[in-house]
Wavefront OBJ file of the C-alpha trace (Angstrom):
o trace
v -2.867 31.362 41.535
v -0.020 29.577 43.285
v 1.883 32.839 43.676
v -1.073 34.340 45.494
v -1.231 31.436 47.967
v 2.521 31.621 48.639
v 3.376 35.314 49.161
v 6.313 34.347 51.419
v 8.357 33.177 48.397
v 10.810 35.933 47.381
v 11.575 34.321 43.997
v 8.725 36.064 42.144
v 8.419 39.565 43.663
v 7.267 41.230 40.436
v 4.276 38.969 39.860
v 3.311 38.949 43.535
v 3.369 42.759 43.673
v 1.475 43.291 40.407
v -1.123 40.514 40.623
v -2.920 40.251 44.012
v -4.979 43.452 43.800
v -6.594 42.512 40.483
v -7.035 38.896 41.606
v -8.829 39.977 44.782
v -11.074 42.304 42.779
v -11.881 39.454 40.376
v -12.464 36.837 43.074
v -14.747 38.703 45.478
v -17.710 39.249 43.080
v -17.266 35.693 41.783
v -17.489 34.261 45.324
v -20.524 36.485 45.961
v -22.165 35.229 42.773
v -21.560 31.587 43.720
v -22.954 32.290 47.205
v -26.114 33.866 45.771
v -26.613 30.947 43.371
v -26.178 28.400 46.173
v -28.616 30.252 48.452
v -31.199 30.505 45.680
v -30.823 26.783 44.952
v -31.318 25.905 48.633
v -34.419 28.117 48.831
v -35.803 26.532 45.650
v -35.200 23.005 46.968
v -36.820 23.850 50.319
v -39.843 25.325 48.523
v -40.200 22.163 46.425
v -39.939 19.945 49.517
v -42.590 21.970 51.335
v -44.871 21.847 48.274
v -44.500 18.079 48.024
v -45.224 17.706 51.752
v -48.396 19.799 51.427
v -49.627 17.761 48.441
v -49.342 14.465 50.346
l 1 2 3 4 5 6 7 8 9 10 11 12 13 14 15 16 17 18 19 20 21 22 23 24 25 26 27 28 29 30 31 32 33 34 35 36 37 38 39 40 41 42 43 44 45 46 47 48 49 50 51 52 53 54 55 56
């Protein structure tokens, strides 16, 4: 993790060269999944708020 954020450090060239591709492939779908979950939660909350406003 830290090696990915500091690619300018020449002390660990092996890990930096072997890791980032797999890390990027692992992170992008995870970020997309979190984004989808957050959007669905917001939509659900808005739907509940609108339903409660209509019932009043």
